[in-house]
N, C-alpha and C positions, 0 to 999 in steps of 0.2 A: 251970586244967585238972588233970584227975587223971592218975593213973599210966595207967590203962586208956587213955586218950584218947592219950596219949603214944605208948604202946607201938603204937596202931593207926596211927598216922600215921608212926612210923617203918618199920613192916613195908609201908606202903603206898609210900612213898617206894622202900624197898629193890626191892619188886616192879616198879615204874616204871623203876629204872634197870636192872635186868636186862633187860626187855623195850624199853628204848629209846624209850621213849613220852614221859618227861617229858625236857624242854631245860631248860638251866642258867638257874635263875632264873623260870621260867614255873610258875605254881600251878598244879598237879595236882587240885585240887579243882573247878575250872570246865570243863574240858576243853572243848570247842567251842560250848557253850552262850552265852557270850558274843558269839562270833562271829554266831551265828544270829539272837540278839536285835538285835544291831546292824544285821545285813542286812533285817530287818524294819522297823527304825525309819528306817532312811536316807532310802527314799521319802517317808514321811511328814514329815521333817525338811524336804526338798527341796520338798515341796509347799507346806508352810507358806512357805517361805521366797520361793516364786515368787509365791504367792497375795498375801503381805505386798506385794512389789513392785509387783504388778499394783494392787492397792488404793491405794498411795502415788501411783502414776501417776494413776490414777482420779480421786482428790480433788486432786491438782495441777491437771490440765486443768480439772475443774468449777470451781476457784476461778477460774482464769484467764479460760476463757468467760465467768463469771459477772460478772467486772470489766470485761471488754470489752463485754460487753453493756449493762452499766449506763453505761459512759462513753458508747456510743453512743446510749443514751436520753437522756442530759444533753445532749449536743451536740445531738440533734435538738428537744429542749424549748428550749434556748437559741437555735437557728437559727428556729424556729418563730414565735418573736417578732418577727424581722424581716419588713420589708416583703413580700418576696418568699416568705416561707415557707422550706419544705423539701422536698426530695424525698427519697424513699425509698432511690433508687439511690444518691444521695449519701451517706446513712447505711450502706448495706450495704458501700460502697467504705471508708468508715470504718472498720467493723467488721473487715472483711479485713486492712486495714493493722494495726491494733491485734492481729490474732491470728497473723499472719505469723510462722512460727519459735517460737512459744514454747510449742506443746503439743507433747507425747510421744506419747501415747496416742492423742488424736483429733486428727489434722493437720487434717482436712477438714470444719471446724465450718461450719455455715450459718445465717444469720440471716432470720427473717421480720420486716419492720420495717412496722408500721402507724402512721401519722402521721394524729392526730385534734384536734378543735379543743381538746379539754380533757388531753390526755395523749400522750405517744409510747410504744408498746409494742415492745419486741425481744424476740423469741423465738429465742433461739439452739438449735440442735440437733445433735447428733454421734452417729455410730455407728461400730461397729468389731467385727465378728463379734457376740458374744452381749451385749455391752455396749452400752447407750444411754443416751443423757444429753440433757436438755432443761431450760433454763433461760429462765425469764422474768423480765423486767427492765422496771419502766415509771418514767416521770419526768412529773410534772405541767407542762403548759405554764402558767407564770407570768408576770405583767406585774408586776415590782417597781416599774416607775417610776410606775404608776398609784397603787399603794400608797404609795410615798413621797410623791407630790403629797396625796393624800387626808390622810395624816398633817400634811404641812407646813400643810394648812387648818385642820385642826383645832386644831394648836397656835397657830395666829395668832390 
């Protein structure tokens, strides 16, 4: 720093002390601009924080709904091989049991279950305000016993 700059700062401090504008330890150069800038930035910081929390809840619930729908589809494909087959209302009940108490943002997810000869399709959907979510999971109805029997015949 040059001599000129030092003299300028000293005069400024003396003037501020005379007027009573400067408090002990507070930087006189900034004035109130830092307060104004912080006041403008805090809503943006709050918005960013709330948005990230909502995004976290959204993806948390999406993964839970997707896994419950897939588990329900697999249960349906396993039970479809049985003699009596499977009823969509039983699968809907299984889906609701798996979903109970796990979701934070989408607590009321619903499932549309279609049981066909070749596959079981579970379409789960949920909505809350502006946010909507739909997940489709499929599981093929397989008959592993027939495949194993055919393989044994080939091997022999």
